[in-house]
C-alpha angles and dihedrals in degrees: 000000000000123000118263120250119229133200116193122191141155122261129188109346103320109350118123117225117202129190118194116199129195106202093193094062101020090236118147127188128197111214098225120330110247094165126005096211094052092048092048091049092051092050091049092052090057097036092239129148112220111231102168146023118207105203118202102187143346104259112128094239088063101041107030093104097047100099097039092050091046090053092047099047107017087233132166121250120211120188149151117308092215091057097035096122093058101042109100114235095359115177103173129022123210133195139190113309095014116136134194141164128257099192102312092331118108115226120195121199118222117190111218111179116189111083087046130002096252105026114152133193126210118226117194094204106199093034091052092228125143122190101199101167108183099349100074124020131178100283091349150059135220125279115263104248104148109014135043126258094260090060093051091047089054090047092052091051089057089058095041093065092063117101115290091235092060110126110229120211113192136192106246142032095241096128101112093054090043091053094050090051095044092059090059090056099041105025096158094055105112093189090052093051091051091048092048090055091050090051092050088055095046094051092044086058092047093247125145123250093211132143113036126177129242091235092055091049092052089054098046115012109098092204089066094042105063090127094056111117094217092054091047091051092048091052093042088237102119094136097045130101122258089251092054093048091048091049090053092050091050091048091051092050091051088058098038 
């Protein structure tokens, strides 16, 4: 089984578009469809024909291109079962624990409610790729629009058990802001400070911060580290539950 090819590009103002291409079958999937023109341009650059869209959640900046791309390519749209009625052009709905093949590549579906009620992530198991959209960002997590903090904490734990070497592709270039905030929550984390400096340099040069790895996030992302004693001391929350600490971190980020 050959490795998949990826094309990463910006859509809209700060959305990441990602195309995943299987050279053996010629299949190409767009992870979400933030903007049809940007996705089409990326496919044209690589000479790929888009055969699928894997939708993660219903927000307009992730589905706006669905119908135009479906008309252009005759592709198949897969999306979350718990948001099926609001995903434009949906052909197949998937829920937590479902699995399917993209070429010869196994894709597991992980339901991660929090940002939206039915948000799903796509885990390409053997390729060690996770498309986390607006659940897990580099040094961040999605805003809680449709589910409480405890639900998002549980969702993040489902991702945290995947292998540390898993490459994480996320939905937005929010990393610089996330890094500046993370240091306020975890100021004694030497690895985080080093990473924040690296991110400052990357963004100053106009370079992307995607992908990250799950192992790196577990070392530096405060939203995955609610159990860490240093963070708890810094927040004066040493006797609180992980869910309560996470909720406080998310609240602070909302107001950062």
